[in-house]
C-alpha positions in Angstrom: -11.8 -10.5 -27.4 -9.7 -8.4 -29.8 -7.7 -9.0 -33.0 -4.3 -7.2 -33.3 -1.6 -6.9 -35.9 2.1 -7.3 -35.2 2.4 -3.6 -34.5 0.1 -3.8 -31.4 -2.8 -2.1 -33.2 -6.3 -3.3 -32.4 -8.0 -4.3 -35.7 -11.3 -5.6 -34.3 -13.0 -5.9 -30.9 -16.2 -7.6 -29.8 -18.9 -5.9 -27.8 -17.8 -7.4 -24.5 -14.3 -5.8 -24.9 -15.7 -2.4 -25.7 -18.1 -2.6 -22.8 -15.5 -3.8 -20.3 -12.3 -1.8 -21.3 -13.2 1.1 -23.5 -14.0 4.6 -22.2 -17.4 5.7 -23.3 -17.2 7.7 -26.6 -13.6 6.8 -27.2 -12.8 4.3 -30.1 -10.4 1.4 -29.6 -10.0 0.3 -33.3 -6.6 1.5 -34.6 -5.2 2.2 -31.2 -2.3 0.3 -29.6 -3.4 -2.4 -27.1 -1.0 -1.1 -24.4 -2.4 2.4 -24.7 -5.9 1.1 -24.1 -5.1 -1.5 -21.4 -2.3 0.2 -19.5 -2.3 3.9 -20.7 1.4 3.3 -21.6 3.1 5.0 -24.6 5.4 2.0 -25.0 4.7 -1.8 -25.2 4.4 -3.7 -21.9 7.9 -5.3 -22.0 9.5 -1.8 -22.3 7.5 -0.7 -19.3 8.9 -3.6 -17.2 6.0 -6.1 -17.6 5.6 -9.4 -19.3 4.3 -8.9 -22.9 2.4 -11.9 -24.2 2.5 -10.5 -27.8 6.3 -10.5 -27.8 6.4 -14.1 -26.4 3.9 -15.3 -28.9 5.8 -13.6 -31.8 9.0 -15.2 -30.7 7.7 -18.7 -30.0 4.9 -18.7 -32.6 2.7 -20.2 -30.0 0.1 -19.1 -27.4 0.9 -17.2 -24.2 -1.0 -16.4 -21.1 -0.4 -13.8 -18.4 -2.2 -12.0 -15.5 -2.1 -8.2 -16.0 -3.7 -5.2 -14.3 -5.6 -3.2 -16.9 -7.2 0.3 -16.7 -10.9 0.1 -17.1 -13.8 2.6 -16.7 -14.2 1.2 -13.2 -10.5 1.7 -12.3 -7.6 -0.8 -12.3 -8.7 -4.5 -12.5 -6.9 -7.9 -12.7 -7.3 -9.4 -16.1 -6.4 -12.9 -17.3 -5.0 -12.5 -20.8 -4.7 -15.4 -23.3 -3.1 -14.6 -26.7 -2.8 -16.8 -29.7 -0.9 -15.9 -32.9 -2.4 -16.0 -36.4 0.0 -17.8 -38.7 -0.1 -17.7 -42.5 0.8 -20.4 -45.1 4.5 -19.4 -44.9 4.4 -20.0 -41.1 4.8 -16.3 -40.4 2.9 -14.6 -37.6 0.6 -12.0 -39.2 -1.6 -11.1 -36.2 -3.0 -12.2 -32.9 -6.3 -13.0 -31.2 -6.4 -12.0 -27.5 -9.0 -13.2 -25.0 -9.4 -11.2 -21.9 -11.3 -12.2 -18.7 -11.7 -9.8 -15.8 -11.0 -11.5 -12.5 -13.8 -10.9 -10.0 -12.3 -12.6 -6.9 -9.5 -10.2 -6.4 -9.3 -6.4 -6.5 -6.5 -4.0 -7.5 -8.1 -1.1 -5.7 -9.5 -0.7 -2.1 -12.3 -3.3 -1.6 -14.7 -4.2 1.2 -14.1 -7.9 0.7 -11.9 -10.6 -0.8 -8.3 -10.5 -2.0 -6.6 -7.2 -2.5 -3.3 -6.5 -4.1 -1.4 -5.6 -7.3 2.3 -6.1 -6.5 4.4 -8.5 -8.6 4.5 -11.1 -5.8 0.7 -11.0 -5.2 0.0 -11.1 -9.0 2.2 -14.2 -9.4 0.3 -16.1 -6.7 -3.0 -14.9 -8.2 -1.9 -16.0 -11.7 -1.2 -19.5 -10.4 -4.6 -19.5 -8.7 -6.3 -18.6 -11.9 -4.6 -21.4 -13.8 -5.5 -24.1 -11.4 -9.0 -22.9 -10.3 -10.9 -24.5 -13.3 -9.5 -28.0 -12.6 -10.3 -30.3 -9.7 -6.6 -30.7 -8.7 -5.9 -30.5 -5.0 -4.3 -27.2 -4.1 -1.8 -26.6 -1.4 -1.4 -23.0 0.0 2.0 -22.4 1.5 3.4 -19.5 3.4 3.7 -17.8 6.8 0.9 -17.5 9.2 -1.4 -14.5 8.6 -0.8 -14.2 4.8 -4.5 -14.7 3.9 -4.7 -18.5 3.2 -8.4 -18.7 3.8 -9.1 -15.8 1.5 -7.0 -17.5 -1.2 -8.8 -20.8 -0.6 -12.2 -19.1 -1.0 -10.9 -17.4 -4.2 -10.0 -20.9 -5.6 -13.5 -22.0 -4.8 -15.2 -18.9 -6.3 -13.2 -19.2 -9.5 -14.0 -22.9 -10.0 -16.9 -24.8 -11.5 -17.9 -25.6 -8.0 -18.5 -21.9 -7.1 -22.2 -22.4 -6.5 -21.6 -25.2 -4.0 -20.6 -24.9 -0.4 -17.2 -23.7 0.9 -16.4 -25.6 4.1 -13.5 -24.6 6.4 -11.9 -27.2 8.7 -9.5 -25.9 11.2 -7.2 -29.0 11.7 -5.3 -27.4 14.5 -8.4 -27.4 16.6 -9.3 -31.1 16.1 -8.1 -33.8 18.4 -7.6 -37.4 17.2 -10.9 -38.4 18.8 -12.9 -35.5 17.1 -11.3 -35.7 13.7 -13.2 -38.7 12.3 -16.6 -37.7 13.7 -16.3 -34.1 12.5 -15.2 -35.0 9.0 -17.3 -38.1 8.4 -20.2 -37.6 10.9 -21.6 -40.4 13.0 -24.7 -42.5 13.5 -27.0 -42.5 16.4 -25.6 -44.5 19.2 -22.1 -44.7 17.7 -20.7 -43.6 21.1 -21.8 -42.1 24.4 -23.6 -38.9 23.7 -24.4 -39.6 20.1 -28.2 -39.3 20.6 -28.9 -38.5 16.9 -27.2 -38.9 13.5 -24.8 -36.1 12.6 -23.8 -35.1 9.1 -20.0 -34.7 8.7 -18.2 -31.8 7.0 -17.3 -34.0 4.0 -21.0 -34.6 3.4 -21.8 -30.9 4.0 -19.2 -30.0 1.3 -20.9 -32.1 -1.4 -20.6 -30.3 -4.7 -18.3 -27.7 -3.3 -14.8 -27.2 -1.7 -13.3 -28.4 1.6 -10.5 -26.2 2.9 -8.3 -28.0 5.4 -6.5 -25.2 7.2 -3.2 -26.1 9.0 -3.2 -29.6 7.6 0.2 -30.2 9.1 -1.5 -30.5 12.5 -3.6 -33.6 11.6 -2.6 -36.5 14.0 -0.5 -39.1 12.2 -3.0 -41.8 13.0 -5.8 -39.8 11.3 -3.7 -39.1 8.2 -4.2 -42.6 6.8 -8.0 -42.1 7.0 -7.8 -38.8 5.2 -5.6 -40.4 2.5 -8.2 -43.2 2.1 -10.9 -40.5 1.7 -8.9 -38.7 -1.0 -7.9 -41.8 -2.9 -11.2 -43.7 -2.8 -13.6 -40.8 -2.8 -15.7 -42.7 -0.2 -16.2 -42.6 3.5 -18.4 -44.1 6.3 -19.9 -42.3 9.2 -18.6 -43.3 12.6 -20.6 -46.3 13.8 -22.1 -46.9 10.3 -21.6 -49.6 7.8 -22.9 -47.8 4.7 -20.3 -46.4 2.3 -21.0 -42.9 1.0 -19.6 -41.2 -2.1 -17.7 -38.0 -1.5 -17.9 -35.1 -4.0 -15.6 -32.2 -3.1 -12.5 -30.3 -4.3 -9.7 -30.2 -1.7 -7.7 -27.1 -0.8 -5.2 -27.4 2.0 -2.9 -24.9 3.8 0.0 -25.0 6.2 2.8 -22.8 7.5 4.7 -25.9 8.6 7.6 -27.5 6.6 5.7 -30.6 5.4 8.7 -31.9 3.5 10.8 -31.9 6.7 7.9 -33.5 8.5 7.8 -36.3 5.9 11.6 -36.8 6.3 11.2 -37.2 10.1 8.2 -39.4 9.9 5.6 -37.0 11.4 3.7 -36.6 8.1 2.9 -39.4 5.7 4.7 -39.2 2.4 1.8 -40.7 0.3 -0.6 -38.1 1.8 1.9 -35.3 1.1 2.0 -36.2 -2.6 -1.7 -36.4 -2.9 -2.5 -33.0 -1.3 0.5 -31.2 -2.9 -0.5 -31.6 -6.5 -0.5 -27.8 -7.1 1.4 -25.8 -4.5 1.0 -22.0 -4.4 3.3 -19.9 -2.3 1.6 -16.9 -0.7 4.0 -14.0 -0.2 4.7 -12.5 3.2 3.6 -8.9 3.6 7.2 -7.7 3.6 7.6 -9.3 0.1 4.7 -7.1 -1.2 5.3 -3.8 0.5 3.8 -1.8 -2.4 0.4 -3.4 -1.5 0.5 -2.0 2.0 -1.3 1.3 1.3 -3.9 -0.6 -0.7 -4.4 -3.1 2.1 -4.6 -0.3 4.7 -7.3 1.5 2.8 -9.3 -1.7 2.4 -9.0 -2.7 6.0 -10.0 0.7 7.2 -12.9 0.7 4.7 -14.1 -2.6 6.0 -13.9 -1.4 9.6 -16.0 1.8 9.0 -19.3 1.9 10.8 -22.3 3.7 9.4 -22.7 7.1 10.9 -19.1 7.2 12.2 -16.2 9.2 10.7 -14.1 7.4 8.1 -10.6 6.6 9.2 -7.4 7.2 7.2 -3.7 7.0 7.8 -1.5 10.1 7.6 1.4 10.1 5.2 3.9 9.8 8.1 1.9 6.8 9.4 1.8 5.2 5.9 5.6 5.6 5.6 6.2 3.9 9.0 3.8 1.0 8.2 5.5 0.4 4.8 8.9 0.2 6.5 7.8 -2.3 9.2 8.6 -6.0 8.5 5.3 -7.4 9.6 6.2 -10.8 11.2 2.5 -11.4 11.7 1.7 -10.4 8.1 -1.8 -9.1 7.1 -3.3 -10.4 10.4 -0.9 -8.3 12.4 -1.6 -5.3 10.1 -5.4 -5.6 10.8 -4.8 -5.8 14.5 -2.5 -2.8 14.5 -5.1 -0.7 12.6 -7.9 -1.9 14.9 -6.0 -0.7 17.9 -5.0 2.6 16.3 -8.6 3.4 15.4 -9.4 3.5 19.1 -7.0 6.4 19.6 -7.8 8.3 16.4 -10.6 10.5 17.7 -10.5 12.8 14.6 -10.3 9.8 12.1 -6.6 10.4 11.4 -4.3 7.5 12.3 -1.0 9.0 13.4 2.4 7.4 14.1 1.9 7.7 17.9 -1.3 5.6 17.6 0.7 2.6 16.3 1.9 -0.3 18.4 4.8 -1.9 16.5 7.7 -4.0 17.6 10.8 -1.8 17.1 13.0 -4.8 16.4 11.1 -5.6 13.2 11.5 -2.3 11.5 13.3 -2.7 8.2 16.9 -1.9 8.6 17.3 -0.6 5.1 15.6 2.3 3.5 12.4 1.6 1.6 12.9 -0.6 -1.5 10.1 1.2 -3.2 12.5 3.6 -4.9 13.8 0.5 -6.8 10.3 -0.7 -8.0 9.8 -1.0 -11.7 7.8 1.7 -13.6 4.6 -0.2 -13.8 4.5 -0.7 -10.0 5.5 2.9 -9.4 2.7 4.2 -11.7 0.2 2.0 -9.9 1.4 3.2 -6.5 1.2 6.9 -7.5 -2.3 6.6 -9.0 -3.5 5.0 -5.7 -1.9 7.5 -3.4 -4.1 10.4 -2.2 -2.1 13.4 -0.9 0.3 16.1 -1.9 3.6 15.5 -3.8 5.5 16.1 -0.6 3.5 13.5 1.2 4.0 11.1 -1.7 7.8 11.6 -1.6 7.7 10.9 2.2 5.8 7.7 1.8 8.3 6.5 -0.8 11.4 7.6 1.1 12.4 9.9 -1.8 13.3 13.6 -2.0 10.8 15.7 -3.8 13.4 16.4 -6.6 14.0 12.6 -7.1 10.3 12.0 -7.1 9.8 14.7 -9.7 12.4 13.1 -12.0 10.8 9.7 -11.6 7.3 11.1 -12.3 8.6 12.8 -15.4 10.4 9.7 -16.7 7.1 7.7 -16.4 5.1 10.4 -18.2 3.1 11.4 -15.0 2.2 15.0 -14.2 
């Protein structure tokens, strides 16, 4: 936590703030918050980001935002909550800011979990952070391959149920006859082949989270039984008479148009409203192109085997991968990289190693040249290579890149 005046100056900071955000040996008291957190020389709103201080000053009320801050460990996602200090004349005289580092997502290459720092990714992550602490059902929406299971796991890990189990149910793989026995379990002798009692997935998830992936594939006849489970919080094993109490948090996902399915009668309206209490749209990969280099580094890092050479994409490869439209999203990116690694004998993944559909290359030049200063700065600090290679990956001339670097205060 920190206390600031209306001029963005830090007046006080607790030990946790100094330990998490301050560089060893460098003081924070008397310095501007944006200089410490973002290494900017202007406030966040002047650098193209949401500034909670400006909003709190204008509205004389609290504000909350997800930011990426510079820390001694590198860029990290931080949940920022700011409240104004108001005097007897109802004037804002300062602010108290609470900062919480988010551990279930990374703004730099990572061996596990969610990775990203684009505006679209941060928006989804910010919504996740707001709902995680509640027990509201969450619905993850978006195209196939956008990382719904990773987001569902992040909801679980950020919740008060994090120490409980995280149970994944692939609804597309369950027939009507299997759905009830898999979810609720069954008693010995309930049907032919039931030689012993089986615990269902609902019982397995006690104290934790159930993730119903592709919930739009649940047969209509079974939807009423799922609705009853959600509304009553109880269930019975197949072949049993004893009622059991359920204790789980529900996260669902689908790439299907559930509203249209409700309209044509293939998905129950009452179930739809129960599971859709807090929808989160996950962006397609083409909507977060500036995350592609970060995702590539992370996926290659995860694929590295001990004793084998590390793989990396050349600047020309990187530029081609950023331009591609990725109809299969992150899943397709992972598959493309796994195939390319088999041809990269020297560890360098080159354009000729890629297998991409030519009809899905972006028709326009890279939109990266239009990204705001904050995204541009983050992209540059992540990139490893020469200035010429950086210009190629951005689709800019070296002269244009030099002007952009200079305007952002980068050497």
